[in-house]
C-alpha positions as a printed NumPy array, in Angstrom:
array([[ 40.178, 232.57 ,  87.012],
       [ 42.682, 229.693,  86.15 ],
       [ 43.074, 227.338,  89.055],
       [ 46.697, 226.57 ,  90.098],
       [ 45.982, 222.869,  90.705],
       [ 49.088, 222.399,  92.556],
       [ 49.571, 225.486,  94.676],
       [ 45.986, 225.916,  95.013],
       [ 45.637, 229.416,  94.131],
       [ 44.201, 231.065,  90.743],
       [ 45.186, 232.391,  87.646],
       [ 43.576, 235.283,  86.338],
       [ 41.798, 235.028,  83.03 ],
       [ 42.926, 237.863,  81.482],
       [ 46.457, 237.489,  79.307],
       [ 48.142, 240.22 ,  79.963],
       [ 46.936, 239.672,  83.887],
       [ 47.954, 236.048,  83.774],
       [ 51.237, 236.89 ,  81.839],
       [ 52.228, 239.085,  84.296],
       [ 51.787, 235.958,  87.137],
       [ 53.356, 233.747,  85.122],
       [ 56.782, 235.91 ,  84.431],
       [ 56.797, 238.426,  87.365],
       [ 58.272, 235.316,  90.484],
       [ 60.85 , 234.428,  87.678],
       [ 61.521, 237.717,  86.705],
       [ 62.246, 238.339,  90.546],
       [ 64.65 , 234.798,  90.925],
       [ 66.956, 236.512,  88.766],
       [ 67.08 , 233.373,  86.467],
       [ 64.886, 234.25 ,  83.624],
       [ 64.472, 238.214,  83.238],
       [ 63.908, 237.952,  79.413],
       [ 60.168, 237.42 ,  78.916],
       [ 60.083, 240.711,  76.987],
       [ 63.18 , 241.745,  74.873],
       [ 64.05 , 244.837,  72.878],
       [ 60.902, 246.402,  74.018],
       [ 58.526, 243.375,  72.494],
       [ 56.855, 240.072,  74.108],
       [ 58.941, 237.016,  73.95 ],
       [ 57.285, 234.312,  75.991],
       [ 53.878, 233.777,  75.803],
       [ 51.808, 232.982,  79.007],
       [ 49.749, 229.75 ,  77.207],
       [ 50.745, 225.946,  77.752],
       [ 51.335, 224.136,  74.271],
       [ 50.649, 220.084,  74.63 ],
       [ 53.093, 217.462,  73.442],
       [ 52.103, 213.74 ,  74.104],
       [ 54.774, 211.12 ,  76.133],
       [ 54.715, 209.64 ,  72.35 ],
       [ 55.542, 212.732,  70.534],
       [ 58.155, 213.597,  73.171],
       [ 59.664, 210.053,  73.067],
       [ 60.111, 210.018,  69.145],
       [ 61.578, 213.874,  69.357],
       [ 64.404, 212.612,  71.416],
       [ 64.398, 209.506,  70.04 ],
       [ 64.951, 211.738,  66.652],
       [ 67.905, 213.843,  68.453],
       [ 69.59 , 210.563,  70.096],
       [ 69.987, 209.04 ,  66.396],
       [ 71.434, 211.997,  64.842],
       [ 74.133, 212.681,  67.266],
       [ 75.342, 209.859,  66.446],
       [ 75.251, 210.165,  62.748],
       [ 76.836, 213.961,  63.675],
       [ 79.046, 212.323,  66.002],
       [ 80.386, 209.926,  63.521],
       [ 80.661, 211.675,  60.855],
       [ 82.746, 214.815,  63.027],
       [ 84.8  , 212.042,  64.136],
       [ 86.526, 211.825,  60.939],
       [ 85.675, 215.022,  59.942],
       [ 88.254, 216.027,  62.299],
       [ 90.912, 213.927,  61.394],
       [ 90.853, 215.72 ,  57.268],
       [ 92.771, 218.647,  57.22 ],
       [ 92.445, 222.836,  56.016],
       [ 90.981, 221.246,  52.094],
       [ 88.208, 219.681,  53.837],
       [ 87.445, 222.282,  56.774],
       [ 87.644, 225.065,  54.311],
       [ 84.953, 223.423,  51.642],
       [ 82.785, 223.237,  54.818],
       [ 83.072, 226.82 ,  55.622],
       [ 85.193, 226.66 ,  58.151],
       [ 87.007, 229.746,  59.525],
       [ 91.009, 229.034,  58.976],
       [ 91.535, 230.416,  62.277],
       [ 89.79 , 227.553,  63.718],
       [ 91.826, 224.967,  62.326],
       [ 94.593, 224.096,  64.879],
       [ 91.25 , 224.007,  67.174],
       [ 89.526, 221.139,  64.9  ],
       [ 92.271, 218.964,  65.415],
       [ 91.412, 218.599,  68.802],
       [ 89.664, 214.971,  69.587],
       [ 88.154, 213.737,  72.836],
       [ 84.813, 211.707,  73.354],
       [ 84.135, 210.657,  69.564],
       [ 81.032, 209.565,  70.752],
       [ 79.461, 212.279,  71.203],
       [ 79.231, 215.669,  68.925],
       [ 78.872, 218.272,  71.683],
       [ 78.088, 218.829,  75.449],
       [ 75.709, 220.848,  74.689],
       [ 73.382, 220.991,  71.136],
       [ 69.857, 221.505,  70.166],
       [ 68.424, 220.041,  67.19 ],
       [ 65.186, 222.132,  64.907],
       [ 62.285, 219.963,  63.865],
       [ 59.469, 220.353,  61.663],
       [ 56.081, 217.993,  62.8  ],
       [ 55.324, 216.181,  59.15 ],
       [ 53.314, 214.455,  58.229],
       [ 55.652, 212.001,  57.138],
       [ 57.045, 212.266,  61.091],
       [ 59.676, 214.346,  62.759],
       [ 62.154, 216.528,  60.313],
       [ 65.784, 217.779,  61.637],
       [ 65.991, 221.46 ,  60.055],
       [ 69.515, 222.453,  61.715],
       [ 71.924, 221.198,  64.507],
       [ 72.772, 223.758,  66.996],
       [ 75.744, 222.481,  68.728],
       [ 78.287, 225.646,  69.388],
       [ 76.363, 227.967,  71.564],
       [ 72.676, 227.326,  71.18 ],
       [ 69.996, 229.251,  73.592],
       [ 67.081, 228.87 ,  74.557],
       [ 68.317, 226.53 ,  77.547],
       [ 67.109, 228.405,  80.279],
       [ 62.853, 228.709,  78.608],
       [ 63.886, 224.816,  78.464],
       [ 65.106, 223.568,  81.331],
       [ 64.054, 226.355,  84.021],
       [ 61.198, 228.384,  82.973],
       [ 59.314, 226.095,  81.737],
       [ 59.126, 223.755,  84.641],
       [ 57.73 , 227.02 ,  86.547],
       [ 55.031, 227.952,  84.161],
       [ 54.145, 224.136,  84.052],
       [ 53.948, 223.566,  87.843],
       [ 52.16 , 227.401,  88.249],
       [ 49.454, 225.786,  85.626],
       [ 49.364, 222.347,  87.427],
       [ 50.344, 220.837,  84.262],
       [ 53.543, 218.352,  84.053],
       [ 56.917, 219.855,  82.489],
       [ 57.968, 217.02 ,  79.594],
       [ 61.507, 218.891,  80.918],
       [ 61.105, 217.786,  84.358],
       [ 64.448, 216.257,  85.923],
       [ 66.755, 217.396,  82.683],
       [ 68.682, 220.028,  84.549],
       [ 70.701, 216.824,  86.252],
       [ 71.587, 216.13 ,  82.831],
       [ 73.569, 219.492,  82.319],
       [ 75.273, 219.283,  85.705],
       [ 76.166, 215.679,  84.599],
       [ 77.501, 216.737,  81.146],
       [ 79.675, 219.774,  82.242],
       [ 81.285, 216.998,  85.408],
       [ 82.225, 214.842,  83.035],
       [ 83.19 , 217.111,  80.648],
       [ 85.759, 218.708,  83.041],
       [ 86.778, 214.985,  83.959],
       [ 87.781, 213.954,  80.396],
       [ 89.695, 217.182,  80.236],
       [ 91.618, 216.36 ,  83.527],
       [ 92.131, 213.057,  81.851],
       [ 93.778, 214.381,  78.923],
       [ 96.413, 216.332,  81.397],
       [ 94.72 , 219.911,  80.915],
       [ 94.928, 222.431,  84.091],
       [ 91.663, 222.867,  85.664],
       [ 92.12 , 224.881,  88.213],
       [ 90.588, 227.784,  87.168],
       [ 87.117, 227.562,  85.585],
       [ 85.395, 231.037,  83.655],
       [ 82.228, 231.291,  82.226],
       [ 81.863, 233.669,  80.031],
       [ 78.836, 236.11 ,  77.392],
       [ 78.679, 239.563,  76.435],
       [ 78.088, 241.423,  79.815],
       [ 75.031, 243.51 ,  78.433],
       [ 73.35 , 241.198,  76.239],
       [ 70.503, 240.174,  79.169],
       [ 69.834, 236.961,  77.74 ],
       [ 73.74 , 235.209,  77.072],
       [ 74.765, 236.351,  80.011],
       [ 71.765, 235.113,  81.751],
       [ 72.308, 231.897,  80.349],
       [ 75.851, 231.926,  80.796],
       [ 75.25 , 232.508,  84.543],
       [ 72.251, 229.735,  84.317],
       [ 74.852, 227.546,  83.179],
       [ 77.562, 228.246,  85.724],
       [ 74.644, 228.092,  88.648],
       [ 73.91 , 224.585,  87.639],
       [ 77.455, 223.093,  86.416],
       [ 78.506, 222.663,  89.977],
       [ 82.364, 223.642,  88.546],
       [ 84.497, 223.976,  91.594],
       [ 85.432, 228.048,  91.869],
       [ 83.615, 228.712,  88.588],
       [ 82.666, 232.498,  87.854],
       [ 81.188, 234.519,  85.305],
       [ 83.457, 236.917,  83.429],
       [ 82.116, 239.25 ,  81.049],
       [ 83.838, 238.803,  77.179],
       [ 84.907, 242.134,  77.429],
       [ 86.836, 242.111,  80.277],
       [ 88.843, 239.033,  79.466],
       [ 92.721, 239.3  ,  78.035],
       [ 95.397, 237.935,  76.609],
       [ 99.109, 238.335,  77.083],
       [101.846, 235.951,  76.004],
       [100.542, 232.415,  76.081],
       [ 97.447, 232.797,  78.158],
       [ 93.991, 233.778,  78.386],
       [ 93.026, 236.147,  81.293],
       [ 91.011, 236.996,  83.668],
       [ 90.514, 239.465,  86.19 ],
       [ 90.588, 237.439,  89.117],
       [ 88.23 , 239.662,  91.572],
       [ 85.523, 237.896,  89.523],
       [ 86.503, 234.391,  90.958],
       [ 85.047, 233.485,  94.093],
       [ 87.624, 232.794,  95.705],
       [ 89.344, 236.224,  95.164],
       [ 86.16 , 238.917,  95.261],
       [ 87.672, 240.14 ,  98.62 ],
       [ 90.585, 241.281,  96.921],
       [ 91.257, 244.989,  97.168],
       [ 93.963, 245.038,  94.465],
       [ 92.379, 242.141,  92.089],
       [ 95.372, 240.63 ,  89.512],
       [ 94.582, 239.069,  86.203],
       [ 95.191, 235.249,  86.339],
       [ 95.295, 232.343,  83.275],
       [ 92.109, 230.702,  82.799],
       [ 92.068, 226.936,  82.577],
       [ 88.534, 226.065,  81.357],
       [ 86.584, 228.205,  79.285],
       [ 82.894, 227.88 ,  79.002],
       [ 81.777, 230.917,  76.643],
       [ 78.573, 231.215,  74.742],
       [ 80.291, 233.257,  71.931],
       [ 80.667, 231.397,  68.222],
       [ 84.053, 230.364,  67.784],
       [ 83.617, 232.063,  64.532],
       [ 82.735, 235.235,  66.287],
       [ 85.853, 234.51 ,  68.394],
       [ 87.755, 233.967,  64.698],
       [ 86.948, 237.633,  63.437],
       [ 87.747, 239.612,  66.892],
       [ 90.046, 242.368,  67.471],
       [ 90.98 , 244.894,  69.834],
       [ 90.542, 248.336,  69.667],
       [ 93.74 , 248.681,  68.075],
       [ 93.106, 245.898,  65.412],
       [ 95.049, 243.062,  67.238],
       [ 93.325, 239.619,  66.096],
       [ 92.764, 239.036,  69.808],
       [ 89.961, 236.115,  68.74 ],
       [ 92.636, 234.638,  66.596],
       [ 95.172, 234.127,  68.818],
       [ 92.74 , 232.686,  71.558],
       [ 91.882, 229.909,  68.954],
       [ 95.92 , 229.456,  68.517],
       [ 96.037, 229.335,  72.495],
       [ 93.083, 226.382,  72.476],
       [ 94.568, 224.613,  69.425],
       [ 98.304, 224.435,  71.512],
       [ 96.111, 222.58 ,  74.559],
       [ 96.393, 226.179,  76.72 ],
       [ 92.876, 226.794,  76.888],
       [ 90.448, 224.199,  77.701],
       [ 86.459, 224.711,  75.797],
       [ 83.181, 223.98 ,  76.373],
       [ 81.627, 223.121,  74.482],
       [ 84.178, 221.078,  72.776],
       [ 85.78 , 221.795,  69.342],
       [ 84.136, 219.058,  68.154],
       [ 80.846, 221.275,  68.909],
       [ 82.023, 223.7  ,  66.509],
       [ 82.648, 221.456,  63.335],
       [ 79.451, 220.026,  63.591],
       [ 78.087, 223.918,  63.943],
       [ 78.222, 224.536,  59.761],
       [ 75.403, 223.476,  57.772],
       [ 77.277, 222.224,  54.93 ],
       [ 78.087, 219.092,  57.325],
       [ 74.26 , 218.58 ,  56.791],
       [ 75.417, 218.197,  53.266],
       [ 77.972, 216.102,  54.177],
       [ 75.81 , 213.695,  55.798],
       [ 73.355, 213.81 ,  52.632],
       [ 75.806, 212.976,  49.918],
       [ 77.696, 210.084,  51.969],
       [ 73.454, 208.89 ,  52.003],
       [ 72.902, 209.173,  48.861],
       [ 76.015, 207.902,  47.425],
       [ 75.747, 204.523,  50.09 ],
       [ 78.999, 205.437,  51.501],
       [ 80.436, 205.488,  55.246],
       [ 76.809, 204.705,  57.171],
       [ 75.457, 201.033,  58.14 ],
       [ 72.215, 200.289,  57.571],
       [ 70.848, 201.176,  59.811],
       [ 72.303, 204.814,  59.913],
       [ 71.095, 205.414,  56.478],
       [ 67.569, 204.642,  57.691],
       [ 67.919, 206.85 ,  60.217],
       [ 69.608, 209.442,  57.656],
       [ 66.289, 209.14 ,  55.505],
       [ 63.599, 209.197,  58.134],
       [ 64.976, 212.538,  59.979],
       [ 67.032, 214.257,  57.551],
       [ 65.828, 216.358,  54.917],
       [ 67.517, 216.645,  51.639],
       [ 70.717, 218.956,  51.748],
       [ 72.497, 220.1  ,  48.754],
       [ 75.677, 223.164,  48.426],
       [ 73.821, 224.39 ,  45.017],
       [ 69.971, 224.507,  44.344],
       [ 69.939, 222.875,  41.262],
       [ 69.101, 218.989,  42.661],
       [ 65.967, 221.139,  44.421],
       [ 64.656, 222.343,  41.205],
       [ 60.718, 222.387,  41.132],
       [ 59.555, 222.552,  43.812],
       [ 60.044, 225.365,  46.692],
       [ 63.201, 225.352,  49.069],
       [ 65.262, 226.8  ,  50.975],
       [ 68.731, 229.007,  50.985],
       [ 70.359, 228.627,  54.611],
       [ 74.277, 230.538,  55.257],
       [ 76.207, 227.356,  56.429],
       [ 77.113, 229.393,  59.65 ],
       [ 73.434, 231.57 ,  60.141],
       [ 71.485, 231.75 ,  63.263],
       [ 68.161, 232.602,  63.935],
       [ 67.113, 232.989,  60.371],
       [ 69.454, 235.414,  59.7  ],
       [ 69.924, 235.48 ,  56.155],
       [ 67.295, 232.518,  55.097],
       [ 65.441, 232.504,  51.72 ],
       [ 62.61 , 230.531,  50.88 ],
       [ 62.159, 230.048,  46.816],
       [ 59.675, 228.342,  44.674],
       [ 60.552, 226.174,  42.037],
       [ 61.703, 228.127,  39.709],
       [ 64.3  , 229.968,  41.942],
       [ 62.089, 233.067,  42.641],
       [ 62.41 , 234.545,  46.014],
       [ 59.021, 233.942,  47.971],
       [ 60.122, 235.398,  51.531],
       [ 63.22 , 236.501,  52.975],
       [ 64.323, 237.431,  56.424],
       [ 65.151, 240.895,  55.45 ],
       [ 68.595, 240.107,  57.789],
       [ 71.927, 240.791,  55.665],
       [ 74.481, 239.261,  58.969],
       [ 75.199, 236.104,  57.354],
       [ 74.762, 237.123,  53.595],
       [ 78.033, 236.65 ,  52.443],
       [ 78.817, 233.255,  53.727],
       [ 78.159, 229.815,  51.242],
       [ 74.337, 228.48 ,  51.726],
       [ 73.287, 225.581,  51.783],
       [ 69.694, 224.434,  50.213],
       [ 66.931, 222.358,  51.415],
       [ 63.333, 221.792,  50.669],
       [ 60.908, 224.016,  52.127],
       [ 59.125, 222.574,  55.461],
       [ 55.778, 224.16 ,  55.95 ],
       [ 55.644, 224.027,  59.903],
       [ 52.195, 223.136,  61.393],
       [ 50.387, 226.458,  62.019],
       [ 49.247, 227.427,  65.647],
       [ 47.218, 230.154,  67.038],
       [ 48.229, 231.647,  70.452],
       [ 47.492, 235.083,  72.396],
       [ 49.786, 237.659,  72.901],
       [ 49.727, 241.108,  74.646],
       [ 48.534, 242.469,  71.02 ],
       [ 46.04 , 239.965,  70.696],
       [ 45.884, 236.105,  68.577],
       [ 48.374, 235.432,  66.312],
       [ 48.551, 233.053,  64.399],
       [ 51.889, 231.418,  63.83 ],
       [ 54.37 , 228.409,  63.017],
       [ 55.17 , 226.27 ,  65.196],
       [ 59.345, 224.94 ,  65.53 ],
       [ 60.548, 222.613,  68.131],
       [ 63.401, 222.24 ,  69.535],
       [ 65.376, 218.869,  70.863],
       [ 68.378, 219.232,  73.444],
       [ 70.92 , 216.991,  73.287],
       [ 73.085, 216.708,  76.327],
       [ 76.152, 214.69 ,  76.252],
       [ 74.495, 212.349,  73.247],
       [ 71.451, 211.633,  75.021],
       [ 67.43 , 213.755,  74.31 ],
       [ 66.455, 215.857,  76.676],
       [ 64.276, 219.358,  76.945],
       [ 62.588, 220.472,  74.574],
       [ 61.347, 223.776,  73.766],
       [ 58.303, 224.953,  71.316],
       [ 58.776, 228.587,  69.134],
       [ 56.254, 230.375,  67.44 ],
       [ 57.065, 232.594,  64.391],
       [ 56.628, 233.216,  61.025],
       [ 57.789, 230.582,  58.123],
       [ 61.586, 231.611,  58.906],
       [ 62.312, 231.652,  62.953],
       [ 63.473, 234.775,  63.692],
       [ 65.784, 235.542,  66.938],
       [ 61.91 , 237.422,  68.08 ],
       [ 59.971, 234.53 ,  67.304],
       [ 57.805, 233.519,  70.463],
       [ 58.93 , 231.01 ,  73.222],
       [ 55.355, 228.462,  74.089],
       [ 55.87 , 227.223,  76.751],
       [ 54.552, 223.197,  76.543],
       [ 53.329, 220.668,  78.708],
       [ 52.763, 217.309,  78.529],
       [ 49.425, 215.632,  77.759],
       [ 47.98 , 212.26 ,  77.562],
       [ 47.066, 213.061,  74.255],
       [ 48.536, 211.904,  70.528],
       [ 48.946, 213.886,  67.524],
       [ 48.323, 217.072,  69.39 ],
       [ 50.913, 218.907,  66.716]])
């Protein structure tokens, strides 16, 4: 048996029993219910150590890169359709991209993905529009650490989320936006997305906010509408009415929104983007988060870095230290293994690893984003890690994520998968340990 040092109880020594002991309370509380997804184990029952030094380094990297992104995105948003099209952003979102609020931060809630290498932390990509892994990092990790009697590296980070929502709402108020009716949305049938969205809604502390599944929203004339009975002040209404939404948090990517249509073919998503661009609907994350989401932004930053333009000497050092050479064509990377990624791809879908001669070594096998333009980066070998699972020992590759909340480095999350980290890569809880070079 393993003893829970804080609670004074023991955890079973067998993996399956220990896992159930750790995750059953989370499922019962209804906050983190997707420890299994699609019938497969997702959340592991082990703790991976991270040292205080490594934690500080990763957060420092996230903050420094966040400043680079904020500076670059601000200029990009002042550009025009030719630049936005070159970055792969959909034309339907162009009016939305013109909206700028706080130019000191690139997004409200983002997540940098990092590889731990011999040269230090290297950023692989920035999930700045609709990042996931939030409940795992900000909530579940602390529960698991407490049950195991270990220190949570993410302790206190939930408060950053609350402050970020409050600050974003105040920015919209200062810009003259109405902020009375606040709706949080995700696909209602999607357990992870809906659960993450409800968690953020509760944590946000935004007054009168309600959860409305994406499929229940409507567009009429010049407003996005939500059923009033889903909002707290009207849940007892006998005849629910549709009311305008003022502020909308959506765990739904803007490039996906641009493609959304009603069953009769009406371009609902395009109309919603028009409403945002017209200032009739405030969104969280803000439009700058979508501008930062395209991986073509990494290629733009690297191009400016190589030519010595735009960035200060200190910023150039940050880019060289933490970013990978990134290009819109594979040519500059010939001769060594490299990776191709769709510019708006997610969760490893559409990613391909090539050898130095351009021959495919490995591919995700998923075609969701196969038609998108690609960016190309050197292949970075993620550290190997051996973990216990319900199916026995598994040797995989360790990927770290560090959330950036209003420009501040925040909670971290560890994932274990293959050379390409997919949607079904394991979530591996982590604990703060007084040690160095544990990765």
